[in-house]
C-alpha positions as CSV (number, residue, x, y, z in Angstrom):
1,X,-1.7,111.4,-69.0
2,X,-3.8,114.5,-69.7
3,X,-7.6,114.4,-70.0
4,X,-7.3,114.9,-73.8
5,X,-4.9,112.0,-74.1
6,X,-7.2,109.8,-72.1
7,X,-10.1,110.7,-74.3
8,X,-8.1,109.9,-77.4
9,X,-7.0,106.6,-75.9
10,X,-10.5,105.4,-75.0
11,X,-11.7,106.7,-78.4
12,X,-9.2,104.5,-80.2
13,X,-10.2,101.5,-78.0
14,X,-13.9,102.1,-78.8
15,X,-13.2,102.4,-82.5
16,X,-11.3,99.1,-82.5
17,X,-14.1,97.4,-80.5
18,X,-16.8,98.4,-82.9
19,X,-14.9,97.5,-86.1
20,X,-16.6,94.8,-88.3
21,X,-13.7,92.4,-87.6
22,X,-13.9,92.8,-83.8
23,X,-17.6,92.4,-83.9
24,X,-17.5,89.2,-86.0
25,X,-14.9,87.6,-83.7
26,X,-16.5,88.7,-80.4
27,X,-18.4,86.1,-78.3
28,X,-22.2,85.9,-79.0
29,X,-23.1,87.6,-75.7
30,X,-21.0,90.6,-76.6
31,X,-22.6,90.7,-80.1
32,X,-26.1,90.6,-78.7
33,X,-25.3,93.3,-76.1
34,X,-24.0,95.5,-78.9
35,X,-27.1,95.0,-81.0
36,X,-29.5,95.7,-78.0
37,X,-27.6,98.8,-77.1
38,X,-27.7,100.1,-80.7
39,X,-31.5,99.3,-80.8
40,X,-32.1,101.1,-77.5
41,X,-30.1,104.1,-78.8
42,X,-32.1,104.3,-82.1
43,X,-35.4,104.0,-80.3
44,X,-34.5,106.7,-77.8
45,X,-33.0,109.2,-80.4
46,X,-36.0,108.9,-82.8
47,X,-38.7,109.0,-80.1
48,X,-39.1,112.9,-80.3
49,X,-40.0,112.6,-84.0
50,X,-42.4,109.7,-83.5
51,X,-44.7,111.0,-80.8
52,X,-42.8,109.7,-77.8
53,X,-40.8,106.7,-76.6
54,X,-43.7,104.1,-76.6
55,X,-44.6,104.9,-80.2
56,X,-40.9,104.7,-81.3
57,X,-40.6,101.3,-79.6
58,X,-43.8,99.9,-81.2
59,X,-42.7,101.0,-84.7
60,X,-39.2,99.5,-84.1
61,X,-40.5,96.2,-82.8
62,X,-43.5,95.8,-85.1
63,X,-43.5,97.5,-88.5
64,X,-47.3,97.2,-88.7
65,X,-47.6,100.2,-86.3
66,X,-46.1,102.3,-89.1
67,X,-49.6,102.5,-90.7
68,X,-50.8,104.6,-87.7
69,X,-48.2,107.5,-88.2
70,X,-49.4,110.8,-89.4
71,X,-47.7,113.9,-90.8
72,X,-44.6,114.2,-93.1
73,X,-42.0,114.1,-90.2
74,X,-43.4,111.0,-88.6
75,X,-43.8,109.2,-91.9
76,X,-40.1,110.0,-92.8
77,X,-38.6,109.1,-89.4
78,X,-41.0,106.2,-89.0
79,X,-39.8,104.7,-92.3
80,X,-36.2,105.1,-91.1
81,X,-37.2,103.4,-87.8
82,X,-38.8,100.5,-89.7
83,X,-35.7,100.0,-91.9
84,X,-33.3,100.1,-88.9
85,X,-35.5,97.7,-86.9
86,X,-35.6,95.2,-89.7
87,X,-31.8,95.4,-90.1
88,X,-31.1,95.0,-86.4
89,X,-33.6,92.2,-86.0
90,X,-32.0,90.4,-88.9
91,X,-28.7,90.8,-87.2
92,X,-30.1,89.1,-84.0
93,X,-31.4,86.2,-86.1
94,X,-28.1,85.9,-87.9
95,X,-26.1,85.9,-84.7
96,X,-28.3,83.3,-83.0
97,X,-28.3,81.1,-86.2
98,X,-24.6,81.3,-86.4
99,X,-24.3,80.5,-82.7
100,X,-26.6,77.5,-83.1
101,X,-24.6,76.2,-86.1
102,X,-21.4,76.6,-84.2
103,X,-22.8,74.8,-81.2
104,X,-23.9,71.9,-83.5
105,X,-20.5,71.8,-85.1
106,X,-18.8,71.8,-81.7
107,X,-21.0,68.9,-80.6
108,X,-20.2,66.9,-83.7
109,X,-16.5,67.7,-83.6
110,X,-16.3,67.0,-79.8
111,X,-15.0,70.5,-79.0
112,X,-17.3,71.2,-76.0
113,X,-16.0,70.9,-72.5
114,X,-17.2,68.4,-69.9
115,X,-18.2,69.9,-66.6
116,X,-19.6,66.9,-64.6
117,X,-17.7,64.6,-62.2
118,X,-17.4,60.9,-61.4
119,X,-16.8,59.9,-65.0
120,X,-14.5,57.5,-66.7
121,X,-12.1,59.2,-69.2
122,X,-10.8,57.1,-72.1
123,X,-8.0,58.5,-74.3
124,X,-7.4,57.2,-77.9
125,X,-9.2,54.6,-80.0
126,X,-8.5,51.0,-80.9
127,X,-10.5,47.9,-81.6
128,X,-10.9,47.0,-77.9
129,X,-12.9,50.2,-77.0
130,X,-16.3,48.8,-78.1
131,X,-15.7,45.7,-76.0
132,X,-14.6,47.7,-73.0
133,X,-17.7,49.8,-73.2
134,X,-19.7,46.5,-73.4
135,X,-18.3,45.4,-70.0
136,X,-18.8,48.8,-68.4
137,X,-22.4,48.8,-69.6
138,X,-23.0,45.4,-68.0
139,X,-21.6,46.6,-64.7
140,X,-23.7,49.7,-64.8
141,X,-26.8,47.6,-65.6
142,X,-26.2,45.3,-62.7
143,X,-25.7,48.3,-60.3
144,X,-28.8,50.0,-61.7
145,X,-26.9,53.2,-62.5
146,X,-26.2,55.4,-65.5
147,X,-22.4,55.6,-66.0
148,X,-20.8,58.7,-67.5
149,X,-18.1,57.9,-70.0
150,X,-16.0,60.5,-71.8
151,X,-14.0,59.5,-75.0
152,X,-11.1,61.7,-76.0
153,X,-9.7,61.3,-79.5
154,X,-6.7,63.2,-80.9
155,X,-7.9,63.3,-84.5
156,X,-11.2,64.7,-85.7
157,X,-11.5,61.8,-88.1
158,X,-11.8,59.4,-85.1
159,X,-14.7,61.4,-83.8
160,X,-16.5,61.1,-87.1
161,X,-15.7,57.4,-87.4
162,X,-16.9,56.6,-83.9
163,X,-20.1,58.5,-84.4
164,X,-20.7,56.6,-87.6
165,X,-20.7,53.3,-85.7
166,X,-22.2,54.7,-82.5
167,X,-25.3,52.8,-81.4
168,X,-26.9,54.1,-78.2
169,X,-29.1,51.0,-77.9
170,X,-25.9,48.9,-77.5
171,X,-25.0,50.8,-74.3
172,X,-28.3,51.7,-72.7
173,X,-26.7,52.2,-69.3
174,X,-23.9,54.5,-70.4
175,X,-24.1,58.2,-71.1
176,X,-21.2,58.6,-73.6
177,X,-19.7,62.0,-74.4
178,X,-17.3,62.2,-77.4
179,X,-14.6,64.8,-77.4
180,X,-11.7,65.8,-79.6
181,X,-8.6,67.7,-78.6
182,X,-4.8,68.0,-78.4
183,X,-3.8,65.2,-76.0
184,X,-0.3,66.8,-75.7
185,X,-1.8,69.8,-73.9
186,X,-3.0,69.5,-70.3
187,X,-5.6,72.2,-71.0
188,X,-7.5,69.5,-73.0
189,X,-7.7,67.2,-70.0
190,X,-8.5,70.1,-67.7
191,X,-11.4,71.0,-70.0
192,X,-12.7,67.5,-69.5
193,X,-12.7,67.8,-65.7
194,X,-9.9,65.3,-65.2
195,X,-9.5,66.3,-61.5
196,X,-13.1,65.1,-61.0
197,X,-12.8,61.8,-62.9
198,X,-12.9,58.5,-61.1
199,X,-10.9,56.6,-63.7
200,X,-8.5,57.4,-66.6
201,X,-7.6,54.8,-69.3
202,X,-5.1,55.6,-72.0
203,X,-5.5,53.1,-74.8
204,X,-2.9,52.2,-77.3
205,X,-3.8,54.2,-80.5
206,X,-4.4,52.2,-83.7
207,X,-3.4,54.9,-86.2
208,X,0.4,54.3,-86.1
209,X,2.5,52.2,-88.4
210,X,4.2,50.2,-85.6
211,X,4.1,49.6,-81.9
212,X,7.2,51.7,-81.3
213,X,5.5,54.9,-82.5
214,X,2.2,54.1,-80.7
215,X,4.1,53.5,-77.4
216,X,5.9,56.8,-77.9
217,X,2.7,58.6,-78.4
218,X,1.2,57.2,-75.2
219,X,4.4,57.9,-73.3
220,X,4.1,61.5,-74.4
221,X,0.6,61.7,-73.1
222,X,1.7,60.2,-69.8
223,X,4.6,62.7,-69.6
224,X,2.1,65.6,-70.3
225,X,-0.1,64.4,-67.4
226,X,2.7,63.8,-64.9
227,X,4.4,67.1,-65.8
228,X,1.4,68.9,-64.3
229,X,2.3,69.2,-60.6
230,X,-1.3,69.9,-59.5
231,X,-2.6,66.7,-61.2
232,X,0.3,64.6,-60.0
233,X,-0.3,65.8,-56.4
234,X,-4.0,65.0,-56.9
235,X,-3.1,61.4,-57.8
236,X,-0.7,61.1,-54.8
237,X,-3.3,62.5,-52.4
238,X,-6.0,60.1,-53.6
239,X,-3.5,57.3,-53.3
240,X,-2.6,58.1,-49.8
241,X,-6.2,58.5,-48.7
242,X,-6.9,54.9,-49.9
243,X,-9.2,56.1,-52.7
244,X,-6.9,56.0,-55.7
245,X,-7.9,57.3,-59.2
246,X,-8.0,54.2,-61.3
247,X,-5.4,55.2,-63.9
248,X,-4.1,52.8,-66.5
249,X,-2.1,53.0,-69.7
250,X,-1.9,50.4,-72.5
251,X,1.5,49.8,-74.1
252,X,2.9,47.1,-76.4
253,X,5.3,44.4,-75.3
254,X,8.4,46.7,-75.5
255,X,9.9,46.4,-72.0
256,X,11.7,49.7,-72.3
257,X,8.3,51.5,-72.8
258,X,6.9,49.7,-69.7
259,X,10.0,50.7,-67.6
260,X,9.6,54.4,-68.7
261,X,5.9,54.4,-67.8
262,X,6.5,52.8,-64.4
263,X,9.3,55.3,-63.7
264,X,7.1,58.2,-64.6
265,X,4.3,57.1,-62.3
266,X,6.3,55.5,-59.4
267,X,5.3,56.8,-56.0
268,X,7.1,55.5,-52.9
269,X,6.2,51.8,-52.7
270,X,3.9,51.6,-55.7
271,X,2.7,53.2,-59.0
272,X,0.0,55.7,-59.8
273,X,-0.7,54.1,-63.2
274,X,-1.3,50.4,-64.0
275,X,0.7,49.5,-67.1
276,X,-1.1,47.0,-69.3
277,X,1.1,45.2,-71.8
278,X,0.3,42.1,-73.9
279,X,3.6,40.5,-72.7
280,X,2.6,40.5,-69.1
281,X,-0.7,39.4,-67.6
282,X,-2.6,38.9,-70.9
283,X,0.4,37.2,-72.5
284,X,0.7,34.8,-69.6
285,X,-3.0,33.9,-69.7
286,X,-2.7,33.2,-73.5
287,X,0.4,31.1,-72.8
288,X,-1.6,29.0,-70.4
289,X,-4.4,28.8,-72.9
290,X,-2.0,27.2,-75.4
291,X,-1.4,24.4,-72.8
292,X,-5.1,24.1,-72.0
293,X,-7.8,26.4,-73.4
294,X,-9.8,26.0,-70.2
295,X,-7.5,28.5,-68.5
296,X,-8.4,31.1,-71.1
297,X,-12.1,30.4,-70.4
298,X,-11.5,30.7,-66.6
299,X,-9.9,34.1,-66.9
300,X,-12.4,35.2,-69.5
301,X,-15.3,34.4,-67.2
302,X,-13.7,36.0,-64.1
303,X,-12.8,39.2,-66.0
304,X,-16.3,39.5,-67.2
305,X,-18.5,42.1,-65.6
306,X,-21.4,39.6,-65.3
307,X,-21.2,36.3,-63.7
308,X,-18.7,35.5,-60.9
309,X,-16.0,38.1,-60.5
310,X,-13.5,39.1,-57.9
311,X,-14.5,41.8,-55.3
312,X,-12.8,43.5,-52.4
313,X,-15.3,43.5,-49.5
314,X,-15.0,45.7,-46.4
315,X,-15.6,43.6,-43.3
316,X,-17.7,46.5,-41.9
317,X,-20.4,45.3,-44.4
318,X,-21.1,42.5,-41.9
319,X,-21.6,44.6,-38.8
320,X,-19.0,44.6,-36.0
321,X,-15.8,43.6,-37.8
322,X,-13.9,43.0,-34.6
323,X,-15.7,39.6,-34.4
324,X,-13.4,38.4,-37.2
325,X,-10.2,39.2,-35.4
326,X,-7.9,36.2,-35.0
327,X,-10.3,33.9,-36.9
328,X,-8.5,31.6,-39.2
329,X,-8.9,31.7,-43.0
330,X,-10.2,28.1,-42.8
331,X,-12.9,29.1,-40.3
332,X,-14.0,32.1,-42.4
333,X,-14.1,30.1,-45.6
334,X,-17.0,28.1,-44.3
335,X,-18.7,31.1,-42.5
336,X,-19.8,33.0,-45.6
337,X,-22.7,32.3,-47.9
338,X,-23.3,33.9,-51.3
339,X,-19.6,33.9,-52.4
340,X,-16.2,32.2,-52.1
341,X,-13.6,33.7,-49.8
342,X,-10.3,33.4,-51.7
343,X,-8.0,35.6,-49.5
344,X,-7.3,38.8,-47.5
345,X,-6.0,42.2,-48.5
346,X,-4.5,44.8,-46.2
347,X,-3.3,48.3,-46.6
348,X,0.5,48.8,-46.2
349,X,0.2,52.6,-46.2
350,X,0.1,55.3,-48.9
351,X,-2.9,53.7,-50.5
352,X,-1.1,50.5,-51.5
353,X,-2.4,47.0,-50.7
354,X,-0.9,43.7,-49.9
355,X,-2.7,40.6,-51.3
356,X,-2.7,37.3,-49.6
357,X,-4.6,34.7,-51.7
358,X,-5.2,31.2,-50.5
359,X,-4.5,32.4,-47.0
360,X,-4.4,29.0,-45.4
361,X,-2.7,29.1,-42.0
362,X,-3.4,32.9,-41.7
363,X,-5.7,34.7,-39.4
364,X,-7.8,37.8,-40.0
365,X,-6.3,41.0,-38.7
366,X,-8.0,44.3,-38.1
367,X,-7.7,46.6,-41.1
368,X,-7.8,43.8,-43.6
369,X,-10.4,43.3,-46.3
370,X,-11.9,40.1,-47.7
371,X,-11.4,39.0,-51.3
372,X,-14.4,37.1,-52.7
373,X,-15.3,35.4,-55.9
374,X,-19.0,36.1,-56.2
375,X,-21.8,36.9,-58.6
376,X,-23.2,39.7,-56.4
377,X,-21.2,41.2,-53.6
378,X,-24.4,42.5,-51.9
379,X,-25.7,39.0,-51.4
380,X,-22.7,37.8,-49.3
381,X,-23.7,37.2,-45.7
382,X,-21.9,36.0,-42.6
383,X,-23.4,32.8,-41.3
384,X,-21.0,30.7,-39.1
385,X,-21.6,27.0,-39.0
386,X,-23.1,25.5,-35.9
387,X,-20.3,22.9,-35.7
388,X,-16.8,23.5,-36.9
389,X,-15.5,21.7,-40.0
390,X,-12.8,19.1,-39.5
391,X,-10.3,19.2,-42.3
392,X,-8.9,15.8,-43.0
393,X,-6.9,14.9,-46.1
394,X,-8.1,12.1,-48.3
395,X,-5.5,9.9,-49.9
396,X,-7.8,9.5,-52.9
397,X,-7.3,13.2,-53.8
398,X,-4.0,13.5,-55.8
399,X,-3.0,17.1,-56.3
400,X,-1.9,17.8,-59.9
401,X,1.7,18.8,-60.8
402,X,2.1,22.5,-61.8
403,X,4.0,21.3,-64.9
404,X,2.0,19.3,-67.3
405,X,3.2,16.9,-70.0
406,X,1.7,17.8,-73.4
407,X,2.8,17.6,-77.0
408,X,2.0,21.0,-78.4
409,X,2.3,22.1,-82.0
410,X,2.5,25.9,-82.7
411,X,2.0,27.2,-86.2
412,X,3.3,30.8,-86.6
413,X,4.7,33.3,-84.2
414,X,2.3,36.3,-84.4
415,X,1.4,36.3,-80.8
416,X,4.1,36.1,-78.1
417,X,4.4,32.6,-76.5
418,X,4.9,34.4,-73.2
419,X,6.0,32.1,-70.3
420,X,4.5,28.9,-71.8
421,X,7.6,26.9,-70.7
422,X,6.7,27.6,-67.1
423,X,3.7,25.4,-67.4
424,X,5.1,22.3,-69.2
425,X,7.7,19.8,-68.3
426,X,11.2,19.3,-69.8
427,X,10.1,16.7,-72.4
428,X,7.2,19.0,-73.5
429,X,9.6,21.9,-73.9
430,X,11.9,19.9,-76.1
431,X,9.0,18.7,-78.3
432,X,7.6,22.2,-78.5
433,X,10.8,23.5,-80.0
434,X,10.7,20.8,-82.7
435,X,7.0,21.3,-83.5
436,X,6.9,25.1,-83.9
437,X,6.5,25.9,-87.6
438,X,7.3,29.5,-88.8
439,X,7.6,30.3,-92.5
440,X,8.3,33.5,-94.4
441,X,6.0,32.7,-97.3
442,X,2.2,32.6,-96.5
443,X,1.7,29.8,-98.9
444,X,3.9,27.5,-96.9
445,X,1.3,27.3,-94.1
446,X,-1.1,25.6,-96.5
447,X,1.3,23.1,-98.0
448,X,0.4,19.4,-98.0
449,X,3.6,18.6,-96.2
450,X,2.6,20.8,-93.2
451,X,-1.0,19.6,-93.1
452,X,0.2,16.0,-93.0
453,X,2.6,16.8,-90.1
454,X,-0.3,18.4,-88.2
455,X,-2.7,15.5,-88.8
456,X,-0.2,12.7,-88.2
457,X,1.7,14.3,-85.3
458,X,-0.5,13.0,-82.5
459,X,-0.5,16.4,-80.8
460,X,-2.4,17.2,-77.7
461,X,-2.9,20.8,-78.8
462,X,-2.5,22.5,-82.2
463,X,-2.1,26.2,-81.7
464,X,-2.7,28.4,-84.7
465,X,-0.6,31.4,-83.9
466,X,-1.0,33.5,-87.0
467,X,-2.6,36.8,-88.0
468,X,-6.3,37.0,-88.2
469,X,-6.6,36.4,-92.0
470,X,-4.1,33.5,-92.1
471,X,-5.4,32.1,-88.9
472,X,-9.0,32.2,-90.1
473,X,-8.2,30.4,-93.4
474,X,-5.9,27.7,-91.9
475,X,-8.5,27.0,-89.2
476,X,-11.3,26.6,-91.8
477,X,-9.0,24.3,-93.8
478,X,-8.2,22.1,-90.9
479,X,-11.8,22.0,-89.7
480,X,-13.2,21.3,-93.2
481,X,-10.8,18.4,-93.6
482,X,-11.6,16.9,-90.1
483,X,-15.2,17.9,-89.5
484,X,-16.1,14.3,-88.8
485,X,-13.4,14.0,-86.1
486,X,-14.5,16.0,-83.1
487,X,-11.6,14.8,-81.0
488,X,-9.1,16.3,-83.5
489,X,-11.2,19.5,-83.7
490,X,-11.0,19.9,-79.9
491,X,-7.2,20.0,-80.2
492,X,-7.2,23.2,-82.4
493,X,-6.6,26.5,-80.6
494,X,-6.8,29.6,-82.8
495,X,-5.5,32.8,-81.4
496,X,-7.2,35.9,-82.9
497,X,-7.5,39.6,-82.4
498,X,-10.5,40.5,-84.5
499,X,-13.8,39.9,-82.7
500,X,-15.8,39.6,-86.0
501,X,-13.6,36.7,-87.2
502,X,-14.0,35.1,-83.8
503,X,-17.7,35.4,-84.0
504,X,-17.8,33.8,-87.4
505,X,-15.7,30.9,-86.3
506,X,-17.7,30.4,-83.1
507,X,-20.9,30.5,-85.0
508,X,-20.1,28.3,-88.0
509,X,-17.1,26.2,-86.8
510,X,-18.1,23.9,-84.0
511,X,-15.5,22.0,-82.0
512,X,-12.4,24.2,-82.1
513,X,-11.2,26.6,-79.4
514,X,-10.9,30.3,-80.0
515,X,-8.6,32.5,-77.9
516,X,-9.5,36.1,-78.5
517,X,-6.6,38.3,-77.3
518,X,-8.3,41.7,-77.8
519,X,-11.5,40.7,-76.0
520,X,-9.5,39.3,-73.0
521,X,-7.5,42.6,-72.9
522,X,-10.7,44.6,-73.1
523,X,-12.2,42.8,-70.1
524,X,-9.0,43.2,-68.2
525,X,-8.8,47.0,-68.9
526,X,-12.5,47.4,-68.0
527,X,-12.0,45.7,-64.6
528,X,-9.0,47.9,-63.8
529,X,-11.1,50.9,-64.5
530,X,-13.1,50.1,-61.4
531,X,-10.8,48.1,-59.2
532,X,-7.1,49.1,-59.7
533,X,-6.0,46.5,-57.1
534,X,-7.1,43.7,-59.3
535,X,-3.9,44.3,-61.3
536,X,-1.9,42.6,-58.4
537,X,-4.3,39.7,-58.2
538,X,-4.4,38.8,-61.9
539,X,-0.6,39.3,-62.1
540,X,-0.2,36.7,-59.4
541,X,-2.8,34.3,-60.9
542,X,-1.4,34.5,-64.4
543,X,2.2,33.6,-63.5
544,X,3.5,30.4,-61.9
545,X,4.7,32.1,-58.8
546,X,2.3,32.5,-55.9
547,X,-1.4,31.4,-56.1
548,X,-2.8,30.1,-59.4
549,X,-5.6,28.2,-60.9
550,X,-5.3,24.4,-61.2
551,X,-7.5,21.7,-62.8
552,X,-8.2,18.4,-61.1
553,X,-9.1,15.7,-63.6
554,X,-12.1,13.6,-62.4
555,X,-10.9,10.0,-62.0
556,X,-7.3,11.0,-61.9
557,X,-6.9,13.6,-59.3
558,X,-10.2,13.3,-57.5
559,X,-12.6,10.3,-57.6
560,X,-16.0,10.9,-59.2
561,X,-17.8,9.4,-56.1
562,X,-16.6,12.2,-53.9
563,X,-18.3,14.8,-56.1
564,X,-21.8,14.8,-54.6
565,X,-22.3,17.6,-52.1
566,X,-20.6,20.9,-52.8
567,X,-19.9,21.8,-49.2
568,X,-18.3,18.4,-48.7
569,X,-16.1,19.0,-51.8
570,X,-15.0,22.4,-50.4
571,X,-14.0,20.7,-47.1
572,X,-12.1,17.9,-48.8
573,X,-10.2,20.4,-51.1
574,X,-9.5,22.8,-48.2
575,X,-7.7,20.0,-46.3
576,X,-5.2,20.0,-49.2
577,X,-5.1,23.8,-49.1
578,X,-7.1,24.2,-52.3
579,X,-10.2,26.5,-52.7
580,X,-13.0,25.1,-54.8
581,X,-14.0,27.5,-57.6
582,X,-16.1,25.6,-60.0
583,X,-16.3,22.8,-62.6
584,X,-15.4,22.1,-66.2
585,X,-17.8,19.9,-68.2
586,X,-17.1,17.5,-71.1
587,X,-17.3,20.3,-73.6
588,X,-14.7,22.3,-71.6
589,X,-17.3,24.9,-70.5
590,X,-16.3,26.6,-67.2
591,X,-19.1,26.9,-64.6
592,X,-17.9,29.0,-61.7
593,X,-19.3,28.3,-58.2
594,X,-21.2,25.4,-59.7
595,X,-23.2,23.3,-57.2
596,X,-23.9,20.5,-59.7
597,X,-21.3,17.9,-60.6
598,X,-23.2,16.2,-63.4
599,X,-21.1,15.9,-66.6
600,X,-18.1,17.2,-64.7
601,X,-14.7,16.5,-66.3
602,X,-12.5,18.7,-64.2
603,X,-12.7,20.6,-61.0
604,X,-11.3,24.1,-60.9
605,X,-9.4,25.1,-57.8
606,X,-7.2,27.9,-56.5
607,X,-4.0,26.8,-54.8
608,X,-0.9,28.5,-53.5
609,X,2.5,27.4,-54.9
610,X,3.1,23.7,-54.8
611,X,-0.1,21.9,-53.9
612,X,0.3,19.5,-50.9
C-alpha cells in the first residue's frame, strides 16, 4: 500500500470516528478525551490572537476574563473563544449527566457486573427466596459477618418487583446485589464472578404456567453451566480438593427432570449439584408430618440457622486428633460437652463423603470428621469422663416400632403423600385408602356430609391436603365449629405453601398444626448453600432406611421416673443404641438438647434401623 493510500485509509477511519453517531455511541472516557483534545486544540490555535497561551486558557475556562481584552482582534477572537468554551463545557456536563443517568439505570435494572468473591449466587425468583434470605441472615448474624448475596433474575420485571418489596432492615447482615441478565448465556454468569462464588442456588422460577415448563427452564440453565468446560472443570477441581462449590438446583417432582439433572452433573462417584425436589427429602418429611406433626417440627428446628443444627466438625479443632484413634463411638459420645455427637463422616476420595450416623459399634479412624447436633460449634469441647460409662439395658425402656398404628383422614391431594405408607402399619394403610377424600368440585369439601364424616370418624389425624385458599377456608370452618374441643383441634394438620396464610392461622387459630412446605424447603435450600453434605444426612433421616428420628412416649416406651438427670437418660438410651436429642412437651413443642424433663410427653431420639 502506497503512502497516499495509507493516508486516505487513516483519513476515512478518522472521519468515521469523529462522526456524530460514532461519538454518541462511544464510551464515556472516549467522549471526554475527544472533548479535552478539542478544547486544548482551540486554546492553542487561538492563543496568538489573545496575547499568549495563558490568556487564551483563562478566557476559555472563565468567560469573566473576556472583560480584560483590548483591541478589535482580541475582542473578536475572545468572543469566539468564550462561545466555544461554553459549548464544550456544556458538552462535558451533558456527557457526565448522561453517564450518571445511565449508571443509575444500570443499577436499577441490575445490569452492572459483580467483581467481588466469596458470594452466594441465587438464580430465579420464587416465594421461598425471602425465607431463604432470612435463614442466611440469621447465620451471618451468629457468625458476626456481612454475607454477600447476588440475586440474578431473567426478567427485568422481577428486578423491579423485588426492589419494590426490598427492605434492608429485614436482612441487616446481608449485602444484597440485584442483577438481571440472560441466564441462557454463560457470559451473564461470568459477569457475576461465578468462578469466585462459594455457592450457587438455582431456584424453580414462578413465572411459568406449569412445573414441566419451569423444570425445562432450569434444566436449560444447568445445561448452559455444564456446557462451559472451564466452569465444569472448576467444579470438579473444587470437589476433588475437598472444598466443593455448594451448587444446588430446585426442580418439581417430575422424576425425569431429576434424572436429567443428575446425569448432567454426575462426576465419578457423586454429583456436582444437589437436586432438590419436593418428592424427595421434603416430601418424605411432610409424609411423616401427616403421621405425627412433631416430625415436621423436628426437621423444621434442625434445618433452622438458629438453635440446634447439624455441623461437621474437624477433629483438629480439639488439638492432637490422633488421641481419638480407635476410640469407640460410645466413648466419644460421653467425652464431648456443648453438643451431641451423632456420627462420623469420612472422605472416600474425589471430595465425596461417607456418612455413618448412630455409629454404635464403630471406632474413630484417622481422616474422619465428627457430626454434631449443637447450637454453637465453637463451644464444643473435649472433656473425657473420669470414669467410663457402663451401658446396661433397662427392661423398662421399650423401643417403639418404626410402623405406627394411626387412623388418618386425608382431605384433598394437592401435596404428594410421598412415602407415608412406610411409616404406618397394614391396618392403617387400608384405613387411609378408605378415608382419603378427593373431589372435583370445590363445594364438595364444605358439604355437611363430609364434615359429619370428619367429626364422627374418630380419626387420630385429619390432614387438610388442599391448596392454600381451600385449605385456609376448610381449616377455619373446622376450627370455628370445634373451638371448644382442643383435643379435636390438635388432630388437624393443614399443609400450606403461602407463609402469609400460615402466619394468619398460627396467630388467630390456636390448637391446629400447620405444615408449611415452602418454609421447610427454604430452610433446606439455605442449609445446602453452606453444607452440601447435609443433603446425604437429611436424605437418610427423612426415609425409613438407615438412621431416623423416633419418638418415645413417656409412660409407654420410657417410664417418667427415669427422666431426671439428662446424662443418665443419655446413658440409658445409648444402651439401646439410641441417641438422646431432646424432648416434646404436652403442646407438641420440640426442645432440642433439653436438660429439663418437666411437662415432657415424648423423648426424641436418633436410632439406626430397627431399634433393639
